[in-house]
N, C-alpha and C positions, 0 to 999 in steps of 0.2 A: 777642747779652748774653742770660747766662744764667742770669737773674735770672727765677721766674714773675712775667709781665706779666699775667695772673690773680689773681692777689691782688690783695682789696681794699685798698685807701691812703686814708688818710682824711690829710687835709692841711685846719691849722688857724690861721687867722689873722686879723684881727679888721676887716684893708682890704681889702673887696669884692673891688676891684683887683688886689689881690698875689695873693690866693687864685685869682684869675681865670687870673694868668698863672701860677703853678703848674701850675695843674689842667692850661692849656693846652701849657705843658713835659713833662705826665706823658704827656697821650697823644699830642704826639708821637715821644715815647720808645717809647710801643708798650702803656701800661696802658690797665687797661682798663674797671676801676671804682676810681672815685675820687669820695669824698666828702666833703663841706667839716661843716667846725665855725666859726662866727664869735665859738669864744672858748673857753679852757680848761675852764671848765664845761661847757658843750654838748659837747665835746668827750670830758670823764668819762661824761657821758653815754651816748653812742653808745658808749663802748670798754667801760660796762657790760651792754652788749645786742647785740653782735658781736665778733667779733676779728679788727683787719685786720693785716697782713705788714707795714704801715709805715707812722708817723703822724710826720709832715712841720709843722713847726709854728714862727709865730714865737717870738721870742725877747721881747720887749716888747708885752706885749697886757692891758687890763684885766679886774676879776675875777681873773684868774689866769692868770700871765705861762711861759709854757713851760717855762722851769724849773721852777714850780711842781708843772705838768701833769706836765715826766718824775719827780722827784721822788715826786709823788700814784702815779704809774705803777705806777712800781720797788718806790713798799711794796705792790703787790697783785700775790699771787701769780696771779692771771689775765692783769698786764699786764706785767707787769715781764721779761719776754720780749722784749717790741716792742720791734722795731727804731725807733728815734726819731733825726730827722734835723732838727736844729737851726737854724731861718736866724737869721741875725745882717745885722746895722747892717753896714756898711760898716769902720766906725771899732772898734767890739765887741772884734774880736780872738776867737782861736779861742779864749783861753781864760774867755771871755765864759761855756759855759752848760759845766757841774763836768759830767764827766760822761756829755755825749753830746755827737755826733758834729755838723759843725759845717758850714755854708758860709754864706756873707759872700752880702749879697746886692750888689748883683745878682750873676746867672750867668747861664748859657744853657744851651738840653738836654743838650750835651756835658760842659757839668760839670756838671751836675747826673745825667747817669744814670753818668757814671764815680764822686762819691762815694755814688750809692746801688752801682753794683757793690760798689766797696771795704765799705761797712757789712754788706750782705748775706750778700756771700764771709767774713767776718771770724767 
């Protein structure tokens, strides 16, 4: 993998169990610095304080959805270029998140790694 595994990754999901699964898969891939945010509002607060190399967010969350989070990130010069991967429901399809790279649940470490590599190579 030619991805910088020491870059900080932010996992945003309002379901703690799903956040734990994604974090575990990222650790299996080899990522060293993984932080979590329980919703889009907390994610925006963290993004204001720290630069992340990748944000992985659920699409369906209360307060601020994944799509809203992406829109707010893209409109902010400090986060407009931050790679963003949206986790979608299996029935949502790949067109659910306009302008976001997506991965449908469920997925495994290999699928996640392949998607991250493609996203970061772009």
